[in-house]
C-alpha positions as CSV (number, residue, x, y, z in Angstrom):
1,M,16.6,34.9,-12.2
2,S,17.0,33.9,-8.9
3,P,17.7,29.8,-7.2
4,F,15.1,31.0,-4.3
5,S,12.7,32.6,-7.5
6,K,13.0,29.6,-9.8
7,Q,12.3,27.4,-6.5
8,I,9.0,29.5,-5.5
9,R,8.1,29.2,-9.1
10,K,8.5,25.2,-9.0
11,L,6.6,25.3,-6.1
12,I,3.6,27.2,-7.9
13,S,3.5,24.7,-10.6
14,L,3.7,21.6,-9.2
15,N,1.3,22.6,-6.6
16,R,-1.0,25.1,-8.2
17,L,-0.4,27.2,-5.4
18,K,-0.1,31.1,-4.8
19,P,3.5,33.2,-4.5
20,W,2.8,33.7,-1.1
21,Q,2.1,29.8,-0.5
22,A,4.5,28.9,-2.3
23,I,7.1,30.4,-0.2
24,A,5.6,29.6,3.3
25,S,5.8,25.8,2.1
26,I,9.4,25.7,2.0
27,P,10.7,24.8,4.9
28,L,13.8,27.8,6.4
29,G,16.7,25.5,6.0
30,L,15.9,25.2,2.7
31,A,14.7,28.8,1.8
32,L,18.0,29.8,3.0
33,A,19.8,27.0,1.5
34,I,18.0,28.5,-1.9
35,A,19.5,32.0,-0.9
36,T,22.0,31.9,0.0
37,G,23.7,29.0,-2.4
38,T,25.3,26.8,0.5
39,S,23.8,22.8,1.5
40,A,21.0,22.6,4.2
41,L,21.4,21.6,7.1
42,A,20.1,18.3,8.2
43,A,20.3,18.4,12.1
44,P,17.3,19.4,13.8
45,P,16.5,22.9,15.0
46,R,17.2,20.9,18.8
47,T,18.9,18.0,20.6
48,P,16.3,15.5,19.9
49,D,13.4,15.1,23.0
50,Q,14.5,11.6,22.9
51,N,16.6,9.1,22.0
52,V,15.2,5.3,21.1
53,E,17.0,1.8,20.8
54,C,15.8,-0.9,18.3
55,E,16.9,-3.8,16.6
56,I,14.4,-3.1,13.7
57,L,12.9,0.2,12.9
58,I,9.8,-0.7,10.9
59,V,9.0,2.8,9.6
60,G,4.6,1.9,8.9
61,G,2.4,0.3,11.0
62,G,0.2,-0.9,8.3
63,L,-0.6,-4.5,8.6
64,A,3.2,-5.2,6.8
65,G,4.5,-3.8,9.9
66,T,2.4,-5.4,11.6
67,A,3.4,-8.7,11.0
68,T,7.1,-7.8,10.9
69,A,6.8,-6.6,14.2
70,Y,5.0,-10.1,15.0
71,E,7.4,-12.4,13.8
72,A,10.1,-10.1,15.4
73,L,9.1,-9.9,18.9
74,L,8.1,-13.8,18.4
75,A,12.4,-13.9,17.5
76,G,12.3,-11.5,20.7
77,R,13.8,-9.2,19.0
78,T,13.4,-5.4,20.3
79,V,11.4,-3.5,18.1
80,C,10.3,-0.4,17.6
81,I,7.5,1.3,15.1
82,T,6.1,4.3,13.5
83,D,3.0,5.4,12.5
84,I,1.8,9.0,11.3
85,T,-1.8,7.8,12.1
86,D,-2.6,6.4,15.9
87,W,-3.7,2.8,14.6
88,I,-2.0,-0.3,13.4
89,G,-3.1,-2.6,10.9
90,G,-2.9,0.0,7.3
91,Q,-5.2,-0.9,5.0
92,L,-7.3,-3.3,7.9
93,T,-7.8,-0.1,10.1
94,S,-6.3,3.3,9.5
95,Q,-7.0,3.1,5.8
96,G,-11.2,1.4,6.7
97,T,-10.6,-1.5,4.3
98,S,-11.7,-3.9,6.4
99,A,-12.7,-6.3,4.1
100,L,-10.4,-9.3,3.7
101,D,-9.3,-10.0,-0.5
102,E,-8.8,-13.3,-0.1
103,S,-8.5,-15.5,-2.9
104,K,-11.3,-18.2,-2.7
105,K,-9.3,-21.6,-2.5
106,Q,-6.4,-20.7,-0.2
107,R,-9.0,-19.5,1.9
108,S,-10.5,-22.8,2.1
109,L,-7.2,-24.2,2.8
110,L,-6.6,-21.1,5.4
111,F,-3.2,-21.5,4.0
112,Y,-1.6,-18.2,5.3
113,A,0.8,-17.3,7.5
114,R,0.1,-17.5,11.0
115,G,-0.2,-14.2,11.9
116,Y,-2.8,-13.8,9.7
117,K,-4.7,-17.0,10.6
118,E,-4.5,-16.0,13.9
119,L,-5.8,-12.5,13.2
120,R,-9.2,-14.3,11.7
121,D,-8.6,-16.3,14.6
122,S,-8.9,-13.3,16.7
123,L,-12.1,-12.3,14.9
124,L,-14.0,-15.1,14.7
125,N,-13.4,-15.1,18.7
126,Y,-15.0,-11.6,18.9
127,Y,-18.0,-11.9,16.5
128,G,-18.7,-15.1,17.1
129,K,-18.5,-15.3,13.2
130,I,-15.4,-14.2,10.5
131,N,-18.4,-12.0,9.2
132,P,-20.1,-9.7,11.2
133,G,-21.7,-7.4,8.2
134,D,-22.8,-10.4,6.1
135,C,-20.8,-8.4,3.1
136,W,-20.4,-9.9,-0.1
137,V,-17.5,-9.2,-1.7
138,S,-15.3,-10.7,0.8
139,A,-16.1,-13.5,3.8
140,S,-15.3,-11.0,5.9
141,C,-16.2,-7.6,6.7
142,F,-15.4,-6.1,9.9
143,I,-15.5,-2.8,12.3
144,P,-11.9,-1.4,11.7
145,S,-11.7,0.0,15.4
146,D,-12.1,-3.9,16.4
147,A,-9.0,-4.7,14.1
148,N,-7.1,-2.5,16.1
149,K,-7.8,-3.1,19.6
150,L,-7.3,-6.9,18.2
151,L,-3.8,-6.8,16.7
152,F,-2.2,-4.6,19.3
153,E,-3.9,-8.2,21.6
154,I,-2.1,-10.1,18.7
155,L,1.2,-8.0,19.5
156,D,1.1,-7.7,23.3
157,G,1.1,-12.3,22.9
158,A,4.2,-11.9,20.6
159,A,6.2,-10.4,22.4
160,K,5.4,-12.4,25.6
161,K,5.7,-15.3,24.4
162,G,8.7,-14.6,22.5
163,G,10.3,-12.6,25.4
164,G,11.0,-9.3,22.7
165,Q,9.8,-5.9,23.4
166,L,7.9,-3.1,21.5
167,K,8.0,0.5,21.7
168,W,5.2,1.9,19.5
169,F,4.7,5.5,18.0
170,P,2.3,6.7,17.3
171,N,1.8,10.0,15.1
172,T,5.4,9.9,13.6
173,T,6.7,10.5,10.9
174,I,10.3,10.3,9.5
175,K,12.5,13.5,9.2
176,E,15.9,12.3,8.5
177,L,18.1,9.1,7.6
178,E,21.7,9.3,8.9
179,V,24.3,7.3,6.3
180,S,27.3,6.2,6.7
181,S,30.1,7.9,4.9
182,D,30.1,5.1,2.4
183,G,26.5,5.0,2.1
184,K,25.7,0.9,2.9
185,I,23.9,1.8,6.1
186,I,21.2,3.9,7.5
187,D,22.9,4.8,10.9
188,G,20.2,6.4,12.4
189,A,16.8,8.4,11.7
190,I,15.0,11.2,13.1
191,A,11.6,11.2,13.5
192,I,9.1,13.6,14.8
193,Q,5.7,12.5,16.6
194,H,3.5,15.0,17.4
195,R,-0.3,15.5,19.5
196,A,-2.1,18.8,19.7
197,A,-1.2,21.4,21.3
198,P,-2.9,22.8,24.4
199,N,-6.5,24.0,23.9
200,T,-6.5,22.8,20.6
201,P,-9.1,19.9,19.8
202,P,-8.1,16.3,20.0
203,L,-5.7,14.3,17.1
204,N,-8.7,13.1,14.3
205,T,-10.5,16.1,14.2
206,E,-9.0,17.4,11.4
207,P,-8.8,15.4,7.8
208,L,-5.7,14.4,6.7
209,S,-5.2,16.9,4.4
210,A,-5.2,19.5,7.3
211,I,-2.0,18.6,9.2
212,V,0.0,16.5,7.0
213,E,2.2,19.7,6.3
214,D,2.1,20.2,9.5
215,A,3.7,17.2,11.1
216,Y,6.1,16.7,9.2
217,R,7.9,20.4,10.5
218,Y,9.9,20.1,13.7
219,E,8.2,23.1,14.5
220,N,5.4,23.8,17.1
221,S,2.7,24.7,15.6
222,P,-0.6,26.1,17.1
223,R,-1.9,23.5,16.4
224,L,0.6,20.5,17.6
225,T,3.4,20.2,19.8
226,K,6.7,18.1,18.6
227,T,8.3,15.9,20.0
228,I,11.9,15.6,18.3
229,L,13.0,11.3,18.2
230,H,16.5,9.7,17.4
231,F,16.5,6.2,16.6
232,T,19.8,4.3,16.8
233,A,20.5,0.7,16.8
234,K,20.2,-1.2,20.6
235,P,24.0,-2.5,21.5
236,S,24.2,-6.1,20.7
237,T,25.3,-9.5,23.1
238,E,25.0,-11.3,19.7
239,T,29.0,-11.3,17.9
240,K,29.3,-9.7,15.5
241,S,32.0,-8.0,12.4
242,S,32.4,-4.6,12.3
243,S,31.3,-4.8,9.1
244,T,27.5,-6.3,9.8
245,P,25.0,-4.5,10.7
246,K,23.8,-4.0,14.3
247,W,20.1,-2.9,12.8
248,Y,17.8,-3.7,10.7
249,V,15.3,-0.3,9.4
250,V,12.2,-1.8,7.1
251,E,10.3,0.2,4.8
252,A,6.7,-0.7,5.4
253,T,5.2,2.4,4.4
254,E,2.0,2.9,2.5
255,T,3.5,4.9,-0.4
256,G,7.3,3.9,-0.2
257,E,8.4,6.8,2.1
258,I,11.8,5.1,3.1
259,I,13.1,3.9,-0.2
260,A,12.6,8.3,-1.8
261,L,13.6,9.6,1.2
262,A,17.0,7.3,1.2
263,D,16.9,7.4,-2.8
264,V,17.5,3.8,-3.9
265,P,16.5,3.2,-7.3
266,Y,12.8,2.9,-7.4
267,R,9.8,3.1,-10.9
268,L,6.3,4.5,-10.1
269,G,3.0,4.3,-12.1
270,I,3.0,2.3,-15.3
271,D,6.6,0.9,-16.6
272,P,7.1,1.1,-19.8
273,L,6.0,-2.3,-22.3
274,S,8.2,-4.6,-22.8
275,H,8.0,-8.3,-24.0
276,L,7.8,-9.3,-19.4
277,N,5.4,-6.5,-19.2
278,P,3.2,-6.4,-22.7
279,S,-0.1,-5.1,-21.9
280,S,1.7,-1.8,-19.8
281,P,-0.5,0.9,-22.4
282,S,2.8,3.0,-22.4
283,A,6.0,2.9,-24.6
284,A,7.9,5.3,-22.0
285,G,6.1,4.7,-19.2
286,D,4.3,7.0,-17.0
287,P,5.6,7.5,-13.3
288,F,2.0,10.3,-12.8
289,C,-0.1,7.1,-14.0
290,T,-0.8,5.1,-11.1
291,Q,-4.0,3.7,-9.0
292,G,-7.3,5.4,-7.6
293,F,-6.9,6.4,-3.6
294,T,-9.6,5.9,-1.2
295,Y,-10.5,7.6,1.7
296,T,-13.0,5.0,3.5
297,F,-16.7,5.6,5.5
298,A,-19.0,4.5,7.6
299,L,-23.4,4.8,6.5
300,Q,-25.7,3.1,8.8
301,Q,-28.9,2.7,7.8
302,T,-31.5,4.6,10.5
303,E,-35.1,3.8,10.9
304,Q,-36.1,7.5,10.1
305,P,-34.6,10.0,7.6
306,Q,-31.9,12.1,8.6
307,P,-31.3,16.0,7.8
308,Q,-28.6,15.4,5.1
309,T,-26.4,18.9,4.3
310,K,-24.5,18.7,0.9
311,P,-21.0,19.5,0.6
312,S,-20.2,22.9,-0.7
313,F,-18.6,21.0,-3.0
314,Y,-19.8,18.4,-4.0
315,D,-21.5,20.3,-7.5
316,R,-17.9,19.5,-8.5
317,Y,-17.4,16.4,-7.9
318,L,-20.8,15.6,-9.8
319,S,-20.7,14.4,-13.1
320,Y,-17.9,11.8,-11.3
321,Y,-20.2,9.8,-9.1
322,S,-21.9,6.6,-10.3
323,Y,-23.4,3.1,-9.5
324,D,-21.7,1.8,-11.8
325,P,-21.3,2.1,-16.2
326,K,-23.0,-0.8,-17.0
327,P,-26.6,-0.5,-16.8
328,N,-29.1,-2.0,-13.9
329,K,-25.3,-3.9,-12.9
330,F,-25.7,-2.3,-9.2
331,D,-28.1,-0.7,-7.5
332,F,-28.0,0.9,-3.6
333,D,-28.9,-2.1,-1.5
334,S,-26.0,-3.8,-3.5
335,V,-23.5,-1.2,-2.8
336,F,-24.6,-0.7,1.5
337,T,-24.0,-4.3,1.2
338,Y,-21.0,-4.5,-0.6
339,R,-19.3,-4.2,2.3
340,R,-21.2,-4.1,4.7
341,I,-19.4,-4.7,7.7
342,W,-22.2,-4.6,10.5
343,A,-25.1,-6.7,10.6
344,P,-26.7,-8.0,13.9
345,N,-28.7,-11.2,12.6
346,A,-27.9,-10.7,8.9
347,E,-28.4,-14.5,8.7
348,S,-31.7,-14.2,9.4
349,R,-33.4,-12.1,6.9
350,P,-34.5,-12.3,4.0
351,K,-32.0,-12.9,0.9
352,A,-31.9,-9.2,-1.2
353,T,-29.7,-8.1,-3.7
354,V,-28.3,-10.9,-6.8
355,F,-25.9,-12.0,-4.4
356,R,-28.0,-12.8,-1.8
357,V,-27.0,-11.9,1.6
358,G,-29.3,-10.3,4.1
359,A,-31.1,-7.8,3.4
360,P,-30.5,-3.7,4.6
361,A,-32.3,-2.7,8.1
362,P,-31.6,0.3,10.4
363,Q,-28.5,-0.2,12.5
364,D,-26.3,-1.9,10.0
365,I,-23.3,-0.2,9.0
366,S,-21.3,-0.3,6.0
367,M,-17.5,1.1,4.2
368,Q,-17.0,2.7,1.6
369,N,-14.9,2.0,-1.0
370,W,-16.4,1.9,-4.7
371,V,-14.3,2.5,-7.7
372,W,-17.2,5.7,-8.7
373,G,-17.7,7.1,-5.9
374,N,-15.5,7.6,-3.1
375,D,-12.0,6.2,-5.1
376,Y,-9.7,9.8,-6.4
377,R,-8.3,8.6,-9.4
378,P,-5.4,11.2,-10.8
379,G,-2.9,10.5,-13.6
380,T,-1.2,13.8,-14.2
381,S,2.0,15.7,-13.1
382,E,-0.4,18.7,-12.6
383,D,-2.5,16.2,-9.8
384,N,-0.7,13.3,-9.0
385,L,-0.3,12.1,-5.6
386,I,2.9,10.5,-5.1
387,Y,5.5,12.9,-6.8
388,S,8.6,11.1,-8.8
389,R,11.5,11.8,-7.8
390,E,12.0,14.8,-10.4
391,Q,8.9,16.7,-8.7
392,L,10.9,15.9,-5.4
393,Q,13.9,16.9,-6.4
394,Q,12.3,20.1,-8.1
395,L,10.1,20.5,-4.4
396,G,13.6,20.2,-2.5
397,Q,12.3,17.2,-0.6
398,L,15.9,15.5,-1.0
399,V,17.5,18.0,0.2
400,P,18.4,17.4,4.0
401,G,16.0,18.0,6.3
402,S,13.4,19.0,3.7
403,W,11.8,15.9,3.7
404,M,8.2,16.3,3.5
405,G,6.1,13.1,2.9
406,G,6.6,13.3,-0.4
407,L,2.7,14.0,-1.2
408,R,0.7,16.4,-2.6
409,T,-1.5,18.1,-0.2
410,E,-4.3,19.2,-2.2
411,T,-5.0,15.6,-4.2
412,L,-4.9,14.2,-0.8
413,R,-7.6,17.0,0.1
414,K,-9.4,16.9,-2.9
415,G,-9.4,12.6,-2.2
416,E,-11.6,13.2,0.6
417,E,-13.9,15.7,-1.0
418,I,-15.3,13.7,-3.0
419,A,-15.5,10.8,-0.5
420,L,-17.7,13.3,2.1
421,G,-19.3,14.5,-1.3
422,F,-20.0,10.5,-2.7
423,Y,-22.2,10.2,0.9
424,Y,-24.6,12.8,0.0
425,W,-24.4,11.3,-3.1
426,L,-25.5,8.0,-2.3
427,V,-28.1,9.1,-0.1
428,A,-29.4,12.5,-1.9
429,G,-28.3,12.2,-5.0
430,T,-30.7,11.9,-8.2
431,T,-28.0,11.8,-11.4
432,D,-25.6,8.8,-12.2
433,S,-22.9,10.3,-13.7
434,H,-23.3,7.3,-16.8
435,L,-27.0,6.6,-16.4
436,G,-28.4,10.0,-16.6
437,D,-30.5,11.9,-14.3
438,G,-34.2,10.5,-12.7
439,V,-32.2,7.2,-12.3
440,K,-31.0,7.7,-8.8
441,K,-33.4,7.9,-6.1
442,P,-32.3,9.1,-2.7
443,Y,-31.9,7.1,1.0
444,P,-32.3,9.8,3.5
445,N,-32.7,6.6,6.0
446,H,-28.5,6.7,6.6
447,L,-26.1,8.0,8.5
448,L,-22.8,9.2,8.1
449,L,-20.9,7.9,11.2
450,T,-18.3,10.1,12.7
451,G,-16.4,10.5,16.3
452,L,-13.8,9.0,18.0
453,N,-15.6,6.6,18.8
454,S,-16.8,6.0,15.7
455,P,-15.7,2.7,13.4
456,M,-13.1,5.4,11.7
457,G,-12.4,7.2,14.8
458,T,-12.6,10.3,13.3
459,M,-14.3,13.5,13.8
460,H,-15.2,13.5,10.6
461,G,-16.1,10.3,9.5
462,L,-13.4,9.4,6.8
463,S,-10.4,7.0,7.5
464,K,-7.1,8.3,9.4
465,Y,-5.9,7.2,5.7
466,P,-6.0,6.7,2.0
467,Y,-6.1,3.0,1.5
468,I,-3.2,3.5,-1.0
469,R,-3.2,0.3,-3.9
470,E,0.5,1.8,-5.8
471,G,2.7,3.8,-4.5
472,R,6.5,4.0,-5.3
473,R,8.4,0.6,-6.3
474,I,12.1,-0.6,-5.7
475,V,14.2,-1.9,-7.9
476,G,16.1,-4.8,-7.0
477,R,19.8,-5.3,-7.0
478,P,20.9,-7.0,-10.4
479,S,21.7,-10.4,-10.5
480,F,22.0,-13.9,-12.8
481,G,18.7,-12.8,-15.6
482,Y,18.7,-9.3,-13.6
483,A,21.0,-7.5,-15.3
484,D,18.6,-4.0,-14.6
485,G,17.5,-4.7,-11.6
486,F,15.1,-7.6,-10.2
487,T,11.3,-7.4,-10.6
488,V,8.7,-9.5,-10.5
489,S,6.9,-9.1,-13.5
490,E,3.7,-9.3,-15.7
491,L,4.4,-12.4,-16.9
492,D,5.9,-13.9,-14.2
493,I,1.9,-14.2,-12.1
494,S,-0.2,-13.4,-15.0
495,R,-3.1,-16.2,-16.5
496,H,-3.8,-13.9,-19.4
497,D,-4.6,-15.6,-23.1
498,Y,-1.4,-13.9,-25.0
499,R,-2.3,-15.4,-28.0
500,E,-4.8,-12.7,-28.2
501,D,-4.1,-10.7,-31.5
502,Y,-3.9,-7.9,-29.3
503,Y,-0.7,-8.6,-28.1
504,R,0.6,-9.8,-31.5
505,Q,-0.1,-6.9,-33.2
506,N,0.6,-4.1,-30.0
507,L,4.5,-5.7,-29.4
508,T,7.2,-5.9,-32.1
509,P,8.7,-9.4,-33.8
510,K,10.7,-9.6,-31.4
511,M,9.5,-8.2,-28.4
512,Y,6.2,-10.8,-29.3
513,R,8.8,-14.0,-29.7
514,D,10.8,-13.2,-26.9
515,M,7.5,-13.0,-24.3
516,W,7.1,-16.1,-25.8
517,V,10.1,-17.4,-25.2
518,A,9.4,-15.8,-21.9
519,L,6.6,-17.7,-20.9
520,A,8.0,-21.5,-22.0
521,G,7.2,-23.7,-20.6
522,L,8.4,-27.2,-19.8
523,E,9.3,-26.2,-23.6
524,S,11.7,-23.1,-22.9
525,V,15.2,-25.1,-24.3
526,V,13.0,-25.8,-27.7
527,A,12.2,-21.9,-26.9
528,V,15.3,-20.6,-27.0
529,R,16.4,-22.6,-29.9
530,G,14.3,-21.0,-32.5
531,A,11.2,-23.1,-32.8
532,S,7.7,-21.9,-34.4
533,I,5.9,-19.8,-31.5
534,E,3.3,-21.7,-33.1
535,Q,5.2,-24.3,-31.0
536,I,5.7,-23.3,-27.9
537,S,3.2,-24.1,-25.0
538,R,2.7,-21.5,-22.0
539,R,3.3,-22.6,-18.2
540,T,0.4,-22.7,-16.7
541,R,2.1,-21.5,-13.2
542,S,4.0,-18.6,-11.6
543,S,7.8,-17.9,-11.9
544,I,8.6,-20.2,-9.6
545,Y,11.7,-18.9,-7.2
546,P,14.5,-20.5,-5.4
547,D,14.9,-17.7,-3.1
548,A,10.9,-17.4,-2.0
549,V,10.2,-16.5,1.4
550,G,6.6,-15.9,1.1
551,I,3.0,-16.3,-1.0
552,S,0.2,-14.0,-2.5
553,Q,-2.4,-14.6,-4.5
554,Y,-5.0,-12.4,-5.9
555,A,-6.7,-10.8,-9.3
556,I,-4.8,-8.1,-10.7
557,D,-7.0,-6.2,-9.8
558,F,-7.7,-2.3,-11.2
559,H,-8.6,1.4,-10.4
560,P,-7.0,3.0,-13.2
561,C,-6.0,6.3,-13.6
562,M,-8.3,8.9,-15.3
563,T,-7.0,10.4,-18.5
564,L,-7.2,14.1,-18.3
565,S,-6.8,16.9,-14.8
566,P,-8.6,17.3,-12.4
567,P,-9.8,13.2,-12.0
568,E,-13.4,14.8,-11.8
569,A,-14.5,16.8,-15.0
570,K,-16.9,16.4,-16.6
571,G,-16.4,13.4,-19.1
572,N,-13.5,12.2,-17.9
573,T,-12.8,8.7,-18.6
574,E,-10.4,6.2,-17.6
575,R,-6.9,6.1,-19.2
576,A,-7.7,4.3,-22.1
577,G,-5.4,0.1,-21.9
578,V,-4.4,0.3,-17.8
579,R,-7.0,-2.9,-18.3
580,Q,-5.6,-5.1,-20.7
581,A,-3.7,-6.7,-17.8
582,H,-6.7,-6.1,-15.1
583,G,-8.0,-10.0,-14.9
584,M,-7.1,-13.8,-13.0
585,A,-3.1,-14.9,-11.8
586,F,-1.9,-18.0,-10.3
587,P,-0.6,-18.8,-7.1
588,A,3.0,-16.7,-6.8
589,Q,5.3,-16.6,-4.6
590,I,7.6,-13.6,-2.6
591,P,11.3,-13.5,-4.0
592,L,13.3,-12.0,-1.0
593,R,15.6,-10.1,-3.7
594,A,12.1,-8.0,-4.3
595,M,12.6,-6.7,-0.5
596,I,16.3,-6.2,-0.8
597,P,17.0,-2.5,-2.4
598,Q,19.7,-1.2,-3.6
599,K,22.5,0.9,-2.4
600,I,21.9,0.5,1.9
601,D,22.7,-2.5,2.9
602,N,20.3,-2.9,6.3
603,L,17.5,-1.9,4.8
604,I,14.4,-4.8,3.9
605,V,10.9,-3.7,2.1
606,A,7.9,-5.3,3.7
607,S,5.7,-4.0,1.7
608,K,3.2,-3.1,-1.6
609,S,7.0,-1.0,-2.6
610,I,8.7,-4.2,-3.5
611,A,10.2,-4.9,-6.2
612,V,6.6,-5.4,-8.5
613,S,6.2,-4.0,-11.3
614,N,3.2,-1.8,-12.0
615,I,0.6,-4.6,-13.1
616,A,2.0,-7.3,-10.6
617,A,1.7,-5.0,-8.3
618,A,-2.1,-4.4,-8.9
619,A,-2.1,-8.7,-7.5
620,Y,0.7,-8.2,-4.5
621,R,-1.5,-5.1,-3.1
622,V,-3.9,-7.5,-0.6
623,H,-4.4,-8.5,2.9
624,S,-2.5,-11.6,3.2
625,F,-0.2,-10.7,0.6
626,E,1.1,-7.6,3.6
627,W,1.1,-9.8,6.3
628,S,2.8,-12.9,4.7
629,V,5.4,-10.4,3.3
630,G,6.2,-8.4,6.4
631,A,6.1,-12.2,8.4
632,A,9.0,-12.8,5.6
633,A,10.3,-9.4,6.6
634,G,10.1,-10.1,10.2
635,T,11.9,-13.8,10.1
636,T,14.6,-12.5,8.0
637,V,15.7,-9.7,9.5
638,S,15.9,-11.6,13.0
639,F,17.7,-14.5,10.7
640,A,20.2,-11.2,9.8
641,L,20.3,-10.3,13.3
642,E,21.2,-13.4,14.9
643,K,23.6,-14.8,11.5
644,G,25.5,-11.5,11.3
645,I,24.4,-12.0,7.3
646,P,22.9,-9.3,6.0
647,P,20.7,-10.1,4.3
648,F,21.8,-9.2,0.4
649,Q,24.2,-12.0,1.0
650,L,21.5,-15.3,0.8
651,V,21.0,-13.9,-2.4
652,E,24.0,-12.6,-4.4
653,D,25.2,-15.8,-5.8
654,M,21.9,-16.5,-7.8
655,P,21.2,-18.7,-8.9
656,R,23.2,-20.7,-7.1
657,V,21.5,-21.2,-3.0
658,K,23.5,-20.4,0.1
659,P,22.9,-22.9,2.2
660,E,22.1,-20.0,4.9
661,L,18.9,-19.1,2.3
662,M,17.9,-22.5,2.7
663,E,18.1,-22.2,6.6
664,L,15.6,-19.1,7.0
665,R,13.4,-20.8,4.5
666,D,13.5,-24.0,6.5
667,R,12.4,-21.7,9.5
668,L,10.1,-19.4,7.7
669,E,8.4,-23.1,6.7
670,K,8.5,-24.4,10.1
671,N,6.9,-21.7,12.2
672,G,4.5,-21.8,10.0
673,N,5.0,-19.3,7.3
674,P,4.1,-20.7,4.0
675,T,7.3,-19.5,1.0
676,A,5.0,-21.5,-2.1
677,F,1.8,-23.4,-2.4
678,P,1.2,-26.7,-1.9
679,D,2.3,-29.0,-5.0
680,T,4.8,-25.8,-6.0
681,S,7.0,-27.5,-9.2
682,V,7.8,-26.5,-12.7
683,F,5.9,-30.1,-13.3
684,N,2.6,-29.5,-11.3
685,L,0.7,-28.1,-14.2
686,S,-2.7,-28.4,-13.1
687,W,-3.4,-24.4,-11.9
688,D,-7.3,-24.0,-12.4
689,D,-8.4,-24.5,-9.1
690,W,-7.0,-21.8,-8.1
691,K,-8.9,-19.0,-9.1
692,V,-9.7,-16.7,-6.9
693,W,-13.4,-15.8,-7.4
């Protein structure tokens, strides 16, 4: 069998494509390389249309990328941001999850990064209240399109105040990285910016799955016209050695695109069971079981019933939809008000539902993000959304010039379908997959909000991009105590009761003892010397890091993958054991070591792709965390450019702390970006007030 035939078979197997679809999906350069046995050319098909110089290139305009830009602009830097959508703000805007996930104590003290506090102030000034939706899941629910406008105003203010320059590149994907001959420096990046082709509908008319592959191809298409961009370092006036990076690339994508494209070590999905991640349900790990992703949408209550059109694919997903597995826990009004984002004068209405919020009324708008509704939760190699490294190799996406974003388009499409089907189920369905037939009532007095001026800014009504809870996660560089590479683990943050019988029964005796040694508090020396496990008192705080550059607190919150493929299969269940780790977490820190990948010296991670286990990632993914890690990234790379010190050199002697690292942490704190929660100390064991809810 020829190499070309083998590649076609891999594509058919991985994507369930027809042979002719598989052939059409292979980039021309890769097809020629496979057919001839030569290497695919990395050069674009024509000279780039535009050269762009930056001090900092931020790939991904989500909340972490926005926060990175905010601090870098205040530091006077020239900042480029790219995003596949035309909005900044990520989960707040283009992903539609405009309900701030916050912990109660942290919110009461407003103990956040300065830019996040400015965002909250902007929302309050804009609406006259912090919670214009009167939702019950959060203290602040609002309209995504408004947040996009406010974030641009915040960045504009930062640029004016700090003297920085923002270069914004919407509808842009990174296609290739130019890496130095020694593999340590990203010298440049080739990107593709798209716009609607002449005489075609505007962008955001079709959902993402319809254009995502086109967006990663150099060639113009009947639908998209492309501009090829070449990002390089801006010449610096600062004195540096020739070995010092002249610019920095910040990974702030939602799925860890750049760490996959750069091929630095990373993990995906469930980590193997270990004494540091003792709640893992898999002895070997599973890269295909990641948390579910969600296309959000907005629906508005109306005075009169609305005509509702049943989607052609609706019956395929009907066996999935439910208010909740627990009888009578939720109903339509509680689901509607859960993430209600607009409710004029709600405070004057009668209280409704067990959550005591203003009763729903015509003109109210609700954003939907529901686990047994529009969550799509694939978990096998046949349907996983984010391709593993092995799958990327099989597909040829790691061949130069052949990167296509690293996502399975078919799964994106099915995520869009299940979301549109969930809308129809809410307004017209009568069957609940957990509670049976006839228990669900129709609610036809509602309208799916569509149009470029709608809350989601799309003609189809879905968010521009799905809400991604978990992507690829780097493995940090080896350091003292982390021979295999630095990672924040479950034990570093969880409040779990590890004396439960579950752990003694599921861990080996050695693993169980090692877990308790790792959990030991001030008795750690006694534990290492062989004290009985019963004598060991677990610490009642998170791990404390001398290189902490940010903060995070939220519950370890799972939306588990499903057991079988496809996820919507009748009778399918969540993957057993994934929720074992679900629960409360201590206030935690963001170590700089978690943001520094292996191999490449001028790449920093400022998103959910930092070095954390998949269990820890379930807590390190909310809005305030994204802003804090972005603030740390923006400050760190500005500091690195100023001092001529690559970030890895700040932590290479850990646990010994360099003066420059202390200077960086001091700068963060003085700028209003906390690196630790109040009273963080090995001697402070009282964190009972710091509960999430």
